[in-house]
N, C-alpha and C positions, 0 to 999 in steps of 0.2 A: 422235510425234517433236517436233511443235511444243510440246507440253506439257513434254516432257523438256528441250528447249532453253530454254524460258522459266524452268523451275525452276533450271537450271544458271546462266542469266544472273542470276536473282535472287540465287542463292547467291553468285555472284561479287561482285555489288554490295554484299551484306551484309558479306562478308569485307572488302572495301575500306573500307566505311563504319565498321564496328566496329573494323577495324584502325587507323583514324585515331584513334578514341577511346583504343584500347589503348596505342598508341605515345605519344600525348600524355600519358596518365595516368602511364605509366612514367617518361617524361622529367620529369614534374612531381613525382615522388617519391611517388606514390600507390600503394597496394596494389591489385592487380587479382586478384580471387578466381576469376573465371570468364569465359571467352570462348566464347559459344555461337552457332552457326549453326543457326537454327531454334528453335522453342519446343516445350514438352511433354516427353515421356519421352526420356531420353538413349538414343541408339543406339550411339554410340561415343565414346570420350574417351581423353585421355592428359594427364598432368600434367608441366608443365615449370616448374621453379622453384616458385613459390607459386601459379601459375595453372593451373586446369583448362581445357583446350581440349576442346570437345565438339561433336558433331553431334546435333541433336534431331529428333524425329519429324515435326514440322510445319514445312516449309520456307518459311514465310511471314514471315520476319523474323529477328531475332537480337538479341543484347545483350552488353554488356560489364558485368560486375558489379564495380563499383569500391567498395571498402570505405568505408562511411560515406556513400555517395551516396543510398541509398534510405532513406526515413523508417522508423524502427524497426529499423534494422540494428544488431544487438547483437554483431556479429562483431569489433568493434574498439573499444578503449577510447576514451572521449570525449576524452581529452587526447593520444591517439596522434597524433604529427605526420604520419603517413602517411594519416590519414583525409582524405577529400575535403573535409569541412567545415573542417578545420584547415589546409588549404593556402591560400596567398595568392589573392586574388580573381582576379588576372590569370591565374594558372595554372589556376584552375577554369574561367574563360571559355575559355582556350586548349584545355582538354580537351573542353569541350562543343562548340565550333565546329570541332574537328579532324575530326569525322566528315564533315559536308557539304563541308568544304574538301578533304578527301582524295578524295571523290567527284568534285569538280570537277577536281582535278589529274589524276586517273585518266582522266576523260573527255577532257580536253584533250590528254593524251599519246596516248591511243588514236586520237583523231580526227587529230591531227597525223601520226601514223605512217601511218594510212590514206590521208591526202591526199598524203603523200610517195610512197607506193607506187603508188596508183591514180589520183592526180590530184584536183584540187578540183572539186566539182560546179559546173556552170554551166548556164544556160538555153541550150538548143539550138534546133532548128527548131520553129516554132509548130505546135500541134496543135489540133484541134477538141476542146474539153472537153465541151461539151454543146450540141447544136443545139436551138434553140427550136422547139417544135411549131408548124406552120403558117407558119413564116417561110421565106424563100428558101433558106437552107442546107439545111434539112430537106426541103423540097419538091424540091430538086435531087438529093437522095440522099446528101448528106454525112453521115457518122456520127461518133460520138465516137471519139477516138484516131486519126482521119485526120491524117497529117502534111501540112502545107501546104508545097508546094515553090515554086509561082509563083501570082501573082494578076494576071490580065490580062496575062500574058506577062512579068511582072517577078518576078525571084527575090526571095524573102523570107528573111531570116536570123533574125528574131526576131518574136514576136507583135506587137511595137510597129509593125512594118512593114505589117501587114495592114489595120487600120482606115483609114489614109489612102488606100490603093489602092482599098478598097471604096467609100469616100466619093467618090473621084475618078471613079468610074464614072458618077455622076449619074443612076443608074437604068437605064443600058443593060446588056444582058446581057454578062457577061464570063466567060472561062474561068478555072477554078481547078484547078490541077494538084495532085494529092495522092499520097501513098504510103499504101496500105492493106495491111498485112501484107507490106510490101516490094514490092508490085505498084503500078506507076505507073498512075494513072487521072486522067481529066479530066472535070470537071463544068461545065455552063453554069449560072451563077447570075445572077439579076436582082435586085440589091439594091433595097430599098424605103426610102422616106424616113420616118424616125422623129424627130420634132422638127426639128432643124436639119441632121441628117446622114443619109446613106444607110447602111443596115446590111444584112448578110445574115442576122443573127439567130443568132449562135452565140457562146457563151462560149469564150475561147481560153486555152490553156495552152502548155506548151513541153516538149519532150523534155529529158532530162537528159544532158549530156555531161560527160566528165572532162577537165580541162585541167591539164597539168603546167606550173605557173608558177614553178617553182623552190622551193628549201627555205624561203626567207624567207616567201613568200606562203602556202605550205602550213602552216607553223607558226603564222602569224598567223591563218589561217582556223581551224585546229584549236583555238587558244586561245580564240577568240571564239565558236566554234560552241555550246558548252554554254550560254553566256549568251543568245545569240540564240534558240536553240531553246527554252530555258526561258521566255523572254518570249513566244514564239509559243504555247506550250502554255497559259500563264496567260491570254493574250489570248483564246484560243478557249474556255477555261473560263468567262471572264467573259461572252463572248457567249452561251454555253449557258444561263446563268442570267439573262441580260438580258431585260427585258420585251418588247424589240423583236425578240428572236430567234424564228426560225420553223423 
């Protein structure tokens, strides 16, 4: 099922991306001979106007065949005004960049619609992401994905509230109330001093909640999400190949 869904999602992205090239080429006065979803042998096709629309056997990409774009394309005369090479530079650039631009617009519209319907994701209650072996949190019995409700009797709303309360213990044993699979539990933790602060020894994360902040905020978040997420992916790829990554 996951494989099928992944193929369907990839197919949708291909249609959107190549559709951008197709529409831009037609608007720019170019001839489009073929619009293909997938590579390899043709499975199904139909012709509309001068363009053949097809689905091919290998669903790992796609292409729009614009007359004159590929080297050695002899399907169009050299002086034909509808050849890619004979169109103005700005129209050629418009056609090339229309694919990724359409992907961005599609993603922005889809995310905006999702945020309008289900709300904008926001950080909720703090959770234990990873207790450090041999440190107080692990020794007390705290586990990954435990939701922290109170620290030393004080309610916490975000993971930023936790470190000051841990440090404020100054090493005395304090109760930490958590939710584990919906069940309330309390653990006694004795923070230890590391450097200048007291720690319980656990990386923190947060649950995700959905906040309905109105249409303006939902659309704003939807428009910026593709940019922010792309930067996040590129940043992580950079760390992956960094000499300091582990």
